[in-house]
C-alpha positions as CSV (number, residue, x, y, z in Angstrom):
1,M,48.3,142.8,70.2
2,K,47.6,139.1,70.6
3,K,45.0,139.2,67.9
4,I,47.3,141.0,65.5
5,L,50.1,138.4,66.1
6,T,47.6,135.6,65.4
7,V,46.6,137.2,62.1
8,L,50.3,137.7,61.1
9,L,51.1,134.1,62.0
10,A,48.1,132.9,60.0
11,S,49.2,135.0,57.0
12,L,52.7,133.7,57.3
13,S,51.4,130.1,57.4
14,L,49.3,130.6,54.2
15,S,52.3,132.2,52.4
16,V,54.5,129.2,53.3
17,L,51.8,126.8,52.0
18,A,51.1,128.7,48.8
19,A,52.2,126.8,45.7
20,E,55.1,128.2,43.6
21,N,54.0,129.3,40.1
22,I,55.7,127.7,37.1
23,T,54.8,129.1,33.7
24,I,54.7,126.8,30.7
25,N,55.2,129.2,27.8
26,Y,53.7,127.7,24.6
27,S,55.7,128.9,21.5
28,W,52.7,129.3,19.2
29,S,49.0,130.3,19.2
30,A,46.6,129.3,21.9
31,A,44.2,128.2,19.1
32,D,46.6,125.4,18.0
33,Q,45.4,121.9,18.6
34,A,48.8,121.2,20.2
35,A,48.2,123.9,22.8
36,S,45.6,121.7,24.4
37,Y,48.4,119.2,25.3
38,W,49.9,121.7,27.7
39,R,46.7,122.9,29.1
40,N,45.8,119.2,30.0
41,L,49.3,118.6,31.3
42,A,49.1,121.6,33.6
43,E,45.6,120.7,34.8
44,V,46.8,117.1,35.7
45,A,50.0,118.3,37.3
46,N,48.1,120.8,39.5
47,R,45.6,118.2,40.5
48,D,48.3,115.6,41.5
49,Q,50.4,117.8,43.8
50,K,50.4,121.2,45.6
51,K,54.0,122.4,45.7
52,Y,53.9,124.0,42.2
53,N,51.1,125.7,40.4
54,F,51.6,125.3,36.6
55,I,50.2,128.1,34.4
56,V,50.1,128.0,30.6
57,D,50.9,131.2,28.7
58,Y,51.4,131.9,25.0
59,K,54.4,133.6,23.4
60,P,54.0,133.2,19.6
61,G,56.4,134.7,17.1
62,A,59.8,134.3,15.3
63,G,59.4,130.5,15.1
64,G,59.5,130.1,18.9
65,A,62.4,132.5,19.5
66,V,60.1,135.0,21.3
67,A,59.2,132.3,23.9
68,A,62.8,131.1,24.2
69,H,64.1,134.6,25.0
70,H,61.3,135.1,27.5
71,V,62.0,131.9,29.3
72,L,65.7,132.7,29.5
73,D,64.9,136.1,31.1
74,T,62.1,135.0,33.4
75,P,62.5,132.8,36.5
76,N,60.2,129.9,37.0
77,S,59.5,129.5,33.3
78,I,59.8,126.7,30.9
79,Q,59.1,126.5,27.2
80,A,56.6,124.2,25.4
81,T,58.0,123.8,21.9
82,S,58.7,121.4,19.1
83,S,61.5,120.3,16.8
84,A,61.6,123.9,15.6
85,F,63.4,124.7,18.8
86,Y,66.5,123.0,17.5
87,I,66.2,124.2,13.9
88,R,65.9,127.9,14.1
89,P,69.4,128.5,15.7
90,N,70.9,126.6,12.7
91,L,69.1,128.7,10.0
92,Y,69.0,132.1,11.8
93,P,71.9,132.0,14.3
94,N,72.0,135.8,14.7
95,E,68.3,136.1,15.4
96,S,67.8,133.2,17.7
97,Y,69.1,131.8,21.0
98,D,71.9,129.7,22.4
99,L,71.0,126.0,22.6
100,D,73.7,125.6,25.3
101,K,71.5,127.6,27.7
102,F,68.6,125.1,27.7
103,Q,67.9,121.5,28.8
104,S,65.2,119.0,28.1
105,V,62.4,118.6,30.7
106,V,59.8,116.3,29.2
107,N,58.5,115.2,25.8
108,L,54.9,114.1,25.2
109,C,54.5,112.6,21.7
110,L,55.7,112.7,18.1
111,A,53.6,114.1,15.3
112,P,54.0,114.1,11.5
113,F,53.4,117.2,9.4
114,S,50.6,117.5,6.9
115,V,50.3,119.6,3.7
116,S,46.7,120.7,3.3
117,S,44.8,122.8,0.7
118,S,41.2,124.1,0.3
119,K,41.9,124.8,-3.3
120,Y,43.4,121.6,-4.6
121,K,42.1,118.0,-3.9
122,S,45.2,116.2,-5.0
123,W,48.8,116.9,-6.3
124,A,47.6,115.9,-9.8
125,D,45.6,119.1,-9.8
126,V,48.5,121.4,-8.9
127,P,50.2,123.2,-11.8
128,T,54.0,123.4,-11.8
129,D,54.1,126.5,-14.0
130,K,51.9,128.8,-11.9
131,R,52.6,131.0,-8.8
132,L,51.6,129.2,-5.7
133,S,51.7,130.0,-1.9
134,I,52.2,127.8,1.1
135,G,51.8,128.9,4.7
136,I,54.1,127.8,7.5
137,S,54.3,128.4,11.3
138,G,57.3,130.8,11.1
139,L,60.7,131.0,9.6
140,G,63.3,128.5,10.9
141,T,60.7,125.9,11.8
142,T,60.1,122.3,10.8
143,T,57.1,123.5,8.7
144,H,59.5,125.8,7.0
145,L,61.9,122.9,6.2
146,T,58.9,120.9,4.9
147,A,57.8,123.7,2.6
148,I,61.3,124.0,1.2
149,Q,61.1,120.3,0.2
150,I,57.6,120.8,-1.4
151,Q,59.0,123.9,-3.2
152,K,61.6,121.7,-5.0
153,K,58.7,120.1,-7.0
154,Y,56.9,123.4,-7.4
155,P,59.6,126.1,-7.9
156,L,57.2,129.0,-8.3
157,M,55.8,128.4,-4.8
158,N,56.2,131.3,-2.3
159,I,56.6,130.4,1.4
160,I,54.5,132.6,3.7
161,P,55.3,132.6,7.5
162,F,52.5,132.8,10.1
163,K,52.8,132.6,13.9
164,S,51.4,129.1,14.2
165,T,50.2,126.0,12.3
166,S,46.6,126.8,13.0
167,E,47.0,130.3,11.5
168,A,48.6,128.8,8.4
169,V,45.7,126.3,8.0
170,M,43.1,129.0,8.5
171,A,44.8,131.1,5.8
172,T,44.1,128.3,3.3
173,L,40.5,128.0,4.5
174,G,40.0,131.7,3.9
175,G,41.6,131.6,0.5
176,Q,44.7,133.6,1.4
177,T,47.1,130.9,0.5
178,D,47.0,127.7,-1.7
179,F,48.6,125.3,0.9
180,A,49.5,125.1,4.5
181,V,52.0,123.0,6.4
182,G,50.7,122.0,9.8
183,F,49.7,119.1,12.0
184,V,47.0,116.6,11.0
185,G,44.8,117.7,13.9
186,D,44.8,121.3,12.6
187,S,42.9,120.3,9.4
188,M,40.7,117.5,10.7
189,P,38.0,119.8,12.1
190,Y,37.6,121.1,8.5
191,K,37.2,117.8,6.6
192,E,33.8,119.0,5.3
193,D,32.6,122.2,3.7
194,S,30.9,124.6,6.1
195,V,29.0,127.9,5.9
196,M,32.2,129.9,6.6
197,Y,35.0,127.7,5.1
198,K,35.8,125.3,2.3
199,K,36.9,121.8,3.0
200,S,40.5,121.3,4.1
201,N,42.1,118.5,2.0
202,I,45.1,116.8,3.4
203,L,47.3,116.0,0.4
204,G,50.0,114.2,2.2
205,I,51.9,113.8,5.4
206,S,55.5,113.4,6.4
207,G,57.0,110.3,8.1
208,L,56.4,106.7,7.5
209,R,53.0,106.1,9.1
210,A,49.9,106.8,7.1
211,I,46.8,108.3,8.9
212,D,43.2,107.7,7.9
213,G,44.2,106.8,4.4
214,T,46.1,110.0,3.9
215,P,49.1,109.2,1.6
216,L,52.7,109.8,2.6
217,L,54.5,112.6,0.8
218,I,57.5,110.4,0.0
219,N,55.2,108.1,-2.0
220,Q,54.0,111.1,-4.1
221,G,57.3,112.1,-5.7
222,F,58.6,114.4,-2.8
223,P,62.1,114.1,-1.4
224,K,62.7,111.0,0.8
225,I,64.1,113.1,3.6
226,L,60.5,113.9,4.5
227,A,60.2,110.4,5.9
228,K,62.4,111.6,8.8
229,F,60.3,114.8,9.4
230,G,58.3,114.7,12.7
231,S,57.9,116.9,15.6
232,P,58.2,116.0,19.3
233,A,55.9,118.0,21.6
234,Q,58.4,118.8,24.3
235,A,59.3,121.2,27.1
236,V,62.7,122.7,27.8
237,A,64.0,124.8,30.7
238,P,67.0,127.1,31.2
239,V,70.1,125.3,32.5
240,T,70.1,128.0,35.3
241,M,67.0,126.5,36.8
242,P,68.0,125.2,40.3
243,A,68.8,121.5,40.2
244,Q,66.3,120.5,42.9
245,Q,63.5,122.5,41.2
246,Y,64.3,121.0,37.8
247,K,64.2,117.5,39.3
248,E,60.8,118.1,41.0
249,V,59.2,119.8,38.0
250,R,60.4,117.1,35.6
251,E,59.1,114.3,37.9
252,I,55.7,116.0,38.2
253,L,55.4,116.6,34.4
254,V,56.6,113.1,33.4
255,K,54.0,111.6,35.6
256,A,51.3,113.9,34.3
257,A,52.3,113.1,30.7
258,S,51.2,109.5,31.1
259,S,47.7,110.5,32.4
260,K,44.6,109.6,30.4
261,E,43.8,113.2,29.8
262,V,47.1,114.1,28.2
263,L,47.2,110.8,26.2
264,K,43.8,111.5,24.8
265,A,44.6,115.1,23.9
266,T,47.7,114.0,22.0
267,S,46.1,111.0,20.3
268,D,43.1,113.0,19.2
269,D,45.5,115.3,17.5
270,F,47.4,112.4,15.9
271,C,50.5,113.0,18.0
272,F,51.7,109.6,18.9
273,P,53.3,108.6,22.2
274,N,56.8,107.2,21.7
275,A,58.0,105.1,24.6
276,E,61.6,105.2,23.4
277,L,61.7,109.0,23.3
278,S,59.8,109.6,26.5
279,S,62.0,107.1,28.4
280,M,65.2,108.5,27.1
281,D,67.5,110.3,29.5
282,P,66.7,114.0,29.0
283,A,70.3,115.0,28.4
284,K,70.6,112.3,25.7
285,F,67.3,113.3,24.2
286,Y,68.4,116.9,24.0
287,T,71.8,116.0,22.4
288,W,70.1,113.6,20.0
289,N,67.7,116.2,18.7
290,R,70.4,118.9,18.4
291,E,72.5,116.6,16.2
292,L,69.5,115.2,14.2
293,W,68.3,118.7,13.2
294,K,71.8,120.1,12.7
295,G,72.3,117.3,10.1
296,M,68.8,118.0,8.6
297,T,69.6,121.7,8.1
298,T,73.1,121.3,6.7
299,G,73.2,122.9,3.3
300,V,69.7,124.3,3.6
301,K,69.6,127.9,2.2
302,V,67.0,130.4,3.3
303,D,66.2,133.9,2.1
């Protein structure tokens, strides 16, 4: 009896000490360059403390809506997402989620979008009177908004949704589409021809900061609004997450976000740390993004 009691007490002690799992649900493909941010973040967070065990999972689809609904329905879950999180409810309100049910947890960096092609080396080569196709990371995303702006110059361009930016870029490499909207890091591994793929040419990027000599889209005859297009790599949580748990999780992830591992993963992918955004009060950051992308989507029509 004494031996049984000892085993039970030992078992109870282990269960008390066991870390509580928190799942970071990435809204797109595990193959995305940006997915590595969250894997690095979880690894550092788990190394630095033992109360929570952070696990990265992948829930691609519907421009991040699949992950959002899963997080709302699943305790101990947060969502790793981008600016698309604020955009989709504005463009597809009946097929999305309620932004009032979420709150900001942490943001890592800010990345421009790139338009790449394996078929064309420059915009001068692209015909305006021919059917074209451009891949995006799902409907109701920032890549979708970017493609709509590109489409204004090329009215015969068809917009093709994929589940992630990496899938969109791979479609151009395989000859399925003419262009892809993604992140700079998605195309950089394919700067040269290979046995399997043609070279991925970056024809232009959004924002106001050129990268490795790549020209800005706004300097090539595309709408000036593209100067404002960028995507924060960020995490959100349901407002129903217990206040103490939210506080602890946020503190752990904010600390991990400043680690050399996470900073390297983001900088290697050309997602630039932004001190102003990362230090902003999470509630203000959330409200600021909601209002920003509400304005950006005003008047935008989608099929």
